[in-house]
N, C-alpha and C positions, 0 to 999 in steps of 0.2 A: 247463288253465284253472283259475285261482284265484279268479275272481269268484263272488259269491253267485248262486244260482239257486233257483227254487221247488222244493218237494218233488216227487218223482216221483208220477205220477198213481196208480199202483197197483203192487202187488207184481209184476205181470207183467213189469215192466221188469227185474226181477232173476231172471226165470226161474221164478217161483212159479206153481203151478197151484192155482186155487180148488177147494175141495171135496175135495182129496186130503189124506190124512194121511201123516205122515212119522215116522220113528223116529229117535231120537238114537243116540248111540254105545252106550247101555246096552241098546238094543232096545225101549225103551218108546215106544209111539206117542204123538204129540201132534198137535193139530189144526193144520191149515195156517192161515197168517195171512189175515185178511180184508183186503180192499182198503180204502184210506183212504176215509172218508166224512165228510161234513160233520156233525160232532157237536159237542156242547158249545155254547159261545158262537158259534163260527163257523157251526155247523150251524143254530142258531136264526136267526142273521142271514141266512144264505143262504136258509133255507126260509120264514121268516115275515116278517122285517122287510124283506128285499129285495123279496119278492113284494108286500108291502103298499105299498111306496113306488114300485113300478114299475121297479126296477133288475133287471137280469139278473144271475143268479149268476155269480161269478168262476170262470172256467175257466182253469186254468194252461196256459201254452203248451206245445206238444209239444216235448220235448227230442229234438233230432235224433240225439243220441248213442244213443238207445234204439231208433231206427228201423232197420229191416233194410237190406239193401244198397240203394244208391242211385247213380245216375249222377252223377259229380262235375261241378261247373260247369266250363266250359272256362276255361283260364287266360287271364289278361289279355294282350291283344296278339295274340290269334288270331282268325281269321275264323270264319264259320259252318261252313266246310268243314274247319276244323282247321288251315289254313295259317297260318304265322307272319308277322305284319306287320312292317315295319321298326322301328316304335316298340316293338313287342313284343320284337323281337330284342335291341334295346339295353337295354330294361328287364330282360329275362331275363339278359343278360350281367352287368349291374350287380348283379342279385340274386344270381346265382351267385358272382360275385366277392366280394360282401359276406358270403354265407353260408359261403364256403370258409374254413375255419380258425376260424370263430367269433369271439367278442369279442376274444380274446387276439391273433389274427392282425390284426384291425382296429386294435388299439392299437399293435402293432408297426409297422404300415404308417403310422399317423399320426405316430409318433415319427420315422420315417425322413423323412417329408415335412416336418414342421414342428417337430420337437423335442418334448420331453416336455411343455413348457408353451406351445406355440404359437410358439416362436422360429424362427429361420432354420434351415433344414435343414442338417445336417452333410454335407460333401462325401463322396461315396462313395469309398472307397479305390480308387485306380487300380491296376490290376494291374502287377506289376513289369515294367519294360521288358525286352524280349527282348535278349539279348546281341547286339552287333553282329557282323556277319560279319568275319573277319580281313581286314585290308587286304592288297592286293596289294603286291608288292615295289616296284613303280614308285610307287604311291601313298604307301607308307611313306617312300621316299626323298624324294618331293616334300614331304611334311609335315616331315620332318627338316630339309630345306634352308630351309623357311619359318620354322622355329623358330630356326635358327642366326642370330645377329646379323650384320649387315652389316659391311663394313670400316669404314664411317664411324662406326658405333656403337662398334666396338672401339677405333678411334683416339681418339674423344672420351673414352671411359673411361680410356684410358691417359694422355691429356693431363691429365684431371681428377685422377687419382691422383698424377701427377708434381707438379702444382701444390699439392695438399694436402700431399704429403710435403715439398716445398720450403718451404712455409709453416711446417710444424711444425719443420723443422730451423732455419729462421731465428729462430723464436720461442725455441727452445732456445738458440741461439747468443747472442741478445740477453740472455736471462736469465742465461746464463753470464757474459757480459761485464759487465753492469751490476750484477749481484748477487753471483754466486759469487766472482768475482775480488776483489771488495772484502772479502768475508768471509775468504777465504784470506789476502789481503795484510795485513789488520788483525791476524790471528792471528800471522803471521810477524813483523810489526813489533813487536807487543807482546812476543813472546819475545825479540827482539833488544834491546829497551829494557831488559827485566828482566835480561838477561845482562850488558849494559853496567854497569848499576847495581851488580850483584853483584860484578863484577870490580873496579870502582872502590872498593867498600867493602873488598874484600880486598887492594887494592893490587897486583893481578896485572898489569895493563897499565900501561905507562909511555908518555909521549908520545914520538913518533918517527915514522918512516915506516910507513904502513899498506898492507897488501896490498889489491888490488882486491876489492871486495865486503865488506871488513872494516869493521865499525862502529867509530867512534871518538868520536862526539859525539851530542848530542840537541838537536833544534831545537824551540823553543817559540814559538808565535804566540798569545798569550793572547786577543786579540780574536776569533780564529777557532777557539779551543779545539783547537789543533793541538799534539800532542806526538808527534814522530816521530824515529826514529834517523837519523843521517847516516852513510853508508858511503862508502868510497873508490871512485871511478869512477862513470860515468853509463850503464853498459850496462843495457839493459832486463831481460834475463834474470837477471843477477847481482845487480842492485840495485833498479832502479825497479819492476819487476814484483813484487817482494817487499814492496812497500809502504813502502820506505825512500826517503829523499832522497839523491841522489848528488852528490858533490863533484867539480867539474872539476879533476882532479889529474893528468891524463895528457896527453902529447903537446903539440900546439900550443895546446890549450885549458886548459893547466895554470894554476891560479890559486893565490893565497896561502892560507895557513892563518890561522885567526882570531888566533893569537898573534903573527903577523908584525907588525913595526913599521909597515910600510905595505903596501898591497896591496888587492886586491879578492877577497873570498871568494865564489866563484861556486857556486851550488847549482841542481840541476834536479830536478823532480818531476812526477808525473802530475797532470793536472787532472781527468781522468775515468777511472774503473775502476782496478783494482789499488791500492786504498786511497785514491786521489785526494787526497793531502795538500795540493796547491796549487789545489784547485777554486775556492776563494773568495778568492784573494789579490787579485783585482781590487777587493775591497771595502775594502782597507786605505787608510787616510788618512794624510797626513803627520803624523808624531809618534807613530804606533802602534808599540808595542814589538815587536822581534824579538830573541829571546834564544837564544844558542848555549851549551849546557852541555857542558863537557869534564870530564876527570878532576880537574883542579885549579882551574878557574876558570869564571866565568860571563861571557860577552861580550854586552853589551846594545847593540842597535842601535835607531835610530829611523828609521822609514820616511821617505824624503825625496822620491822622485818615482817616476813610472810611465811606461812606454812601452806603450800599449795594443796596438799591432800593429807587428810587424816581421818581415822574412823570416827563415826558419830559418838562412840562411847569414850573418846579421849577427853575426859573432863579436866585433865591436868593443864590444859591450855588456859584455864581460868584461875589457876593458882596465883597467889600474891606475887610470886616470882615464877612465871611460867617457864618450863623447860623448853629449850629450842628457840626461845625468843631472842636470845642474846643478852638478856638482863641477868646480872649476877648478884644483885642485892635488892632489898625491898625499895620500892619507890611508888610513884603515882603513874600508873599505867592504864591503858585502854586496850580492850580486846574486841575485835569485830569477828563474828562467826556467821557463816552462811553455807548453803549447799553447793556441792560441785560433783560432777560436771553440771553444766546448765541443763535445766528441765529434768533433773534427777535429784534424789536425796540420798544417794548411796554413800557419799563422803562429805567431809566438811573442809571448807577453806577458811584459814585463820589469818588475820592481819593484826599486828601489835603496834602500839604507839606509846610514846612517852610524853608526859606533860612538860611543857616548856614555859607556860605562862598562865597565871591566874589573874584575871583582870576584872575589877569591879565595873558594873554597868555604868556607874556614875562617870567613869573616865571615857566612855564611848566604846565603840566597837574595836576589836583588835585589828591589827594590820592585815591579818589573813582574810577578814571579811570586807575590808575596805578596798584593797587593791584588786 
């Protein structure tokens, strides 16, 4: 108890005996303390003023702590015979649970229920799951079969992978055809053109009969910005796929050379892929220049007419006087042939031209190459 309380009534509460003397540690006797009395101001008030005014003197309450043995009061919740009532049992249980552990235990319990600051309670950690019992052999096989994909799933996966692989291969093939073949053919054609010009400058090659695949002239189409070497023959592997233009100079399709007095100088070239030198010859208009450069001369032709579509076996377009060209008598003509429509080889596109100038190299380039 920390609350204030009145002074004890007498020294008897402390085990002191009136009228007896005691000695201190030195052995000298001293008088026993006298009991508290009303003295001084309080004594006068108690004895005189209080009596005069009719008040009873103040008597301090008896401090039960100084009383001898006593029978304690029965605890709450018990009957007269000492039996415990139901309400008493519950209150006793709550009191016992509250008292157990003291304040620290109550705080820990409150934290577990509502958190430190009254928040939601944290979930209690669940004990680790007990390891499962090993599966039987039959059950293990059944689960393995369930995990194994069915035949339909496997087939669909295989078909999907085939489609994806086929798509990738087709994309690579298209890229090769439309891009890489042009890169490689342009490089080969440029090397052949440079080689021809170097040989002409050194006088190494003389006009005459040329071997299949051998370059002997350079074709210029100024409107289309085409500069490509002309080689003997029209084979794909030896001439056309190398980015060059081929001269019909063999067998039944043999045509005249540019320096012939009369005749039809027939040329073939790819319209798509492998350098595609004749891709845009369908844009030529009558009067557009077509120039053939050889070691000694320039042969200048003017575009005369066009046949947009014809079957591949129509070889009459290479005749000395080709039908449908508008020419009526022998002369010095040029014929350009290529595939149509683009990216197919079902038909042929034909362009005809007529020679308008034969100019020696010693006189310089013709006006069609200068302007």
